[in-house]
N, C-alpha and C positions, 0 to 999 in steps of 0.2 A: 374337392367336391366333385362328384360324378353326375353328369347330366345324361340321362338315358332317354332315347327316343325310339319309338316303334312306328314303322310304316312299311307296308308290303311292296317294296320296290327294290330294284337292283342296287348294288353298292355304289355305282357311279352316279345314279340319280340321288341317292341318299347323301353322297358326298357334296354334290352341287347345291341341292335344295334344302338340306337339313344341317349337315355337319358344318359346312363352311359358314352359313349365316350365324350359327351359334358361336363358333370359334371367334369370328371377327367381333361379335358383340362382347364376348368375355375379355378380349384383349384390353379393353379400356377400364376394366374393373380395378379398384384400388388394391394395392399390395399383392397383385397377381404376379407370380414369378414365371409361370409357364402355362401354356394352354395346348393340349394335345387332343386331336380328334381321330377317331377310328370309325370306319364305315364298313358294315357287313350287310349281308342280304337280309333286309327287314329290320336291321338294328343299327343304331348310331350311338356311339359313346364319345363324350367330350369330358376330358379330365382337366379341371381347373386347379392348378397347383399354386397355393399361396405361399408367401414368405414364411420362414420359420418363426414360430411363436405366435402366429395369428390365431385368434380364438375361432374354434370350429363353427360356432353358431353365428358369429359375426360374418365369417366367410360365407356361410350358407345364406344368410339374409342378403348379402351383397350379390351373390349369384342369382337369387330370385329377383332382385331388383333389376339387374341388367338383362335377365332372361325374359322378364315381362315385356320388354321393349321389342324383342324379336319374335315372340310367340305369334302375334297377329300376322306376321309376314310369312310364316311357314305354310306349306301347302295344306289343304283341307284333308283331314284324316290322320295327321301326324299327332301321336300321343307322346308328350314330353313330360318328364318328371326328374327330380333329383334323387340320388341314391340316399340310403339311410345314413344317419350320423354315426357311422362305424368306421373301422379301419380294416386293413387287410388281415389283421390278426383277430378280428372280431368273432370268428367261428369258434365258439367255446364249448358247445354242447350239441349233440345230435341224438335223436331218438328214433325208434322204429315202432310202427304200429303192427303188432304181431297178432294174427288171428289163429288162435289155437284150436278153435272149433271147426274151422274150415267152411263156415257157412256164410261168410261175408266176402263180397267181391272187392276187387281193387277200387272200383268206382265208389262203393259204400265206404271203404276205409278212407279214400281221399276226401269224401264229403265230411267224415268225422274230423279229419285233419283240418280242412279249410273252414268249417263252420262251427267247430267246438273247441278243439285243442288250441288252434292258432290264436283265437281271441283271448283265451285265458292267459296264455303265455306272453302275449304282447303287452298285457297289463302288468307284468312283473317288472318292478323297478330295475333299471339297468339294461333291459332288453330293447334293442333297436329294431329288430325284425325277426320274424319266424318264417323261413323260406321252405316251402313244401318241395318234396322231391319224390318222384315215382307215382304210380297209380294213374287213374283216368279221371279227367275232368268231365262231369256230366253236362250234357247239352242237348238241346232240341235240334234235330236234323230234318231238313226238308229235302227229300230226294225226288226231284222232278223228272218227268218223262219228256224228253225233248220232242218226241213225236206228237204227243198231246199238245204241247205248247205250240208247235208249228201248225197243227190242225186248227187250233183256236186263235192263231195269230196273236199270241201273247209273248212278248219278249221276257227273257229271264230277269232283266232289271226290274220289270214291273212286279214280278213275284217277290223279289227282295224288298222293294219299297213297300209293298202291301203288308208283308210280314212285319217289317219295322214299324209301320204306322199302326198296325193292328195290335201292338203290344204297348198300350198306353192308357193311363187314367187321365181324365180331364174333369175340370170343375166348372159347374154352371152357376147360375144366380140363385137367389132365394125366391121361393114361391110361398105366398101367404094364403092361408085358409083359416077363416074364423079366428083371426088373431094369432094364429100359430105360424111360425116360419119353418119351411122345409128346405134343406140344402139339396140342390140338384147335382148329382155326380154321374159321370160316365165311367163305369168300371170296365176296363179293357185289358188288364194285365193277364198275360198267359199263365194259366195254372195247370194245363194238361195238353197232351197232343191234340185232343179234340178241339180245343180252342183255336189252334193254328189251322186245323183242317177246315174250320168254318169261316175263315177269313175270305172275304170276297175279292176276287181279282178283276173281274169284268162281267159283262152280260152278253149272252149270245144274241143271235138275230131274233129269237123269240122272246127276249127279255128275261130269260132264266139266268140267274146269277151263276157265274163260274167261280167255284171256291178252290182253295189250295188243295183240298183233298181230291179234287177232280183231275188235277194235273200231276199228282205224285203222291208219295206216302210221307207221313210225318212219324218219326221215331224218337224215342228218348235214348240216345246212344252215347255210351261212354267210350267214344272212339278217339278222343284226343288225349294223348299221353303227354304229361308234362314232366319229362325226365324219367329215368329208370334207376331204381335202387335195388341192389341185390344184397340179401342178408345171409351171410355165411353159406353161400352156395345153394340156398333153399329156393331161390327164385325171386321174382319181382315183389317188392313190398312198398308200402308208403312210409316215407321218412320225413322228418322235420329237422331243419337246421336252425339253431338258436344263435343269433348274431348279437354280440354285446355292444352296447353304446360306448362311444369313445370316452376314455377317461375313467371308466368304471373299474372296480376291482373284480377280476374274473372269478376268483374264489367265492366271493359273496354272491355274485350274480348266479353262478351255477348252483349254489346251495338254495337260493330262492326259487330257481326253476325246479329243482328236485322237490322242494316242499310243495310247490304248486301242483306238480304232477301227482304227488301222493294225495293231495286234497281232491283233485278232480277225477282220480282213477275210478271211484265208484260210479261215476256218470257215464263211463264208456259202455258200448254195447256188450252184450254177454259174449264171453269168449275172447274178447279183444283186450290186450294189455300193452303197456308201453315198456319197451326194452331199450336200455341205453346202448347206443352204438359208438359214441365218442364222448369222452369226458375229460376236459383239460385239467380238471382239479387233480386227477391222478398224477399228471406230469408235474403240476405245481408242488404237490406234497412230496413227491419223490425228489424234486430239486431242493426243497428245504431240508429233507432228510439227508441229502448228499452233503450239503453245507454243514449240517450238524455232525455228520460222521467225520468229515474232513477236519473240523475244528477239534473234535474229541481225539482223533488219531494224532493230530499235531501236538496237542497238549500232553498226551501220554508219552509220545516219543521225546519231546523236549524235557519233560520231567525225568524220564529214565536216563537220558543223556547227562543231565546235570547231576542226578544222584550217582550215576556210574563214575563220573570223573571228580566230583566234589565231595560226595558222601555228606551232603548237607540238605536236610529236608526243607528248611525255610527258603533256601535258594531255589529249590525246585517249585515252590509254591508261587513264586513271583510271576513267572510266565503264565501260570494257570489263571492268575488274576488280571494281568495286564493285557493279554491277547484278546479275551472276550470284551474287555472294556474298549480296546482300540477298535474292535469290529463294531460295537454299538455306536461309538463316536462317528464312524464312517457313514452311518446312516443320516447324520445331521446335515452335512452338505448335500447328500443325495436328495433329502427332503426339500432343502432350499432351492435346488436346481430343478426340481420336478422330475427327478429320475426315479422310476419305479423299481421295486424289487422283482426283477424278472430273471430269466435264464442267464442272460449276459452279465447283469450286475452281480448276481450271486456267484457266478463262475469267476468273475474278476476278484471278488472278495476271497474266494477259496484259494486263488492263485497268490493273492497278496499276503495270505497268512504265512506262506513259506518265507517270504522276504522279511516279515516281522519277526519270525522265529529266529533267524540268524542274528539279528540285532539284539534280541532278548538274551540269547545264549552268551554273546560276547560281553554285554554289559554285566550280566550276573557273574560270569567267570572272572572278569576284571575286578569287580567289587569284592568278590570272595578272596582273591589273592591279596589285595591290598589290606583287607582285614586280617588275614593271616600274618602279614608282615607287621601290622600294628600290634597284634598279640605278641609276636616274638620280641618286639622292641619295648615291651612293657607298658603298652597303652599310654604313651606320653601325651598324645593329642586327643582332641575330642573325636569320637567315632563318627559323628556327623560330618566333620570336615574330611575325614578319610573317605567316606562314601561319596561325598560330592566331588572330591578331587579325582576319585577313580572313575566316576561317570564322565566327568569333563575330559579325562584323558582319552577315552574311547568314543565319547559322544560325537565329536567332530567327524572322525573317520567313518563311524557307523552311519551318521546322517548323510554324509556325502556319498557313501556306497548306495544307500537307498535313493538318493537324489539322482544318481546316474541311471538307475532303473526307471525312475519317474520321467527323466528327461528323454529317455529312449522311446517313451510312449507319446511324447508331445506331437510328433508328426502325424500320428494316428488321430489325435484329437483335433487336428486342423481340417479334417474331412468335413464336407458339407452334405446336404440332402440326405439320401438314405444311408450312405456310409457314415455320415456324422451322427445320425440318430442311433445307428447300430453300435458304434464304438463309444 
């Protein structure tokens, strides 16, 4: 669980007043294995690492429980939150807002991303977060003239406080007229630059109010860029990163995101379209195709080898049946242990096919030879006993040969933490 804090201070101040209090508070949380804190200029990250097997939502609730005790002790102005319920592999899809008409600015595209696309995609089941990248964040900017402030004897902090207080709605009481009740409201939310310009800062010696517009200019400026995204060398664009919730099926989440994008595409501004920049489903399907191709190649090779040496079609059919069944059975313990079908597990199965093929060829060849002897001796015994004795004769050595391979991997399986999860 990642705790993220923002405060416009130097790293040493953040370390002493933000990171250190949070780290010490998290040390007492149950099932916590390790706590790591990182301080940067304006940012603080605290990684709370729980014991293996801990439910992610239980861990997040415990983190919030212990964080609530330290939040009142942090300095004023510190914004603290916990990261999304995702993993480092949650980046499954990324799209780009492409303006083919050339009539929309980066600020307008960023507004479409932040106020339209992001809300629709966050509602898709399995999506933990939609992170924007590139473009300009629109904002009101008050550019004051220091000479005017000095002449009017108005400090800059007074301007900031007045602008902050001048952007607020307040509620009054009820007024009754002739049996009817009227709600009294003070509507003060900023809706244009003119609203900010009319905010009163003070009064001069003659009693004339001094407004924000008298000491500077107010503009609607898209001058704050939140990340830069370059699309195929064509320049800066606005992009969105879809982060998958932990434990979800990446393929299903990506398909739902694509379906949602097709659904909301008619609502985009004219000339703007969504282009896929990164799609993990392509990697997933190619990995599955690799396993299918490996399995097919192994079956063909084994069948050809058996046919070449034995000239017996039923013997060649046995590995074609047993190997796929063995692979399907291997998914049962994977399901029971909570191991997903990912790049590592599919690659391990592809490697294991080669080991199974050796045993299959040995058993089939041994059985075939014993049946040939049984034919030459006049079929004196039951053929079932011949087959069973032939399998028993090579079953032990084949099993122990495979066991040696399995035992050689046991040290790898004793790894913990990231290495243990990887292998």
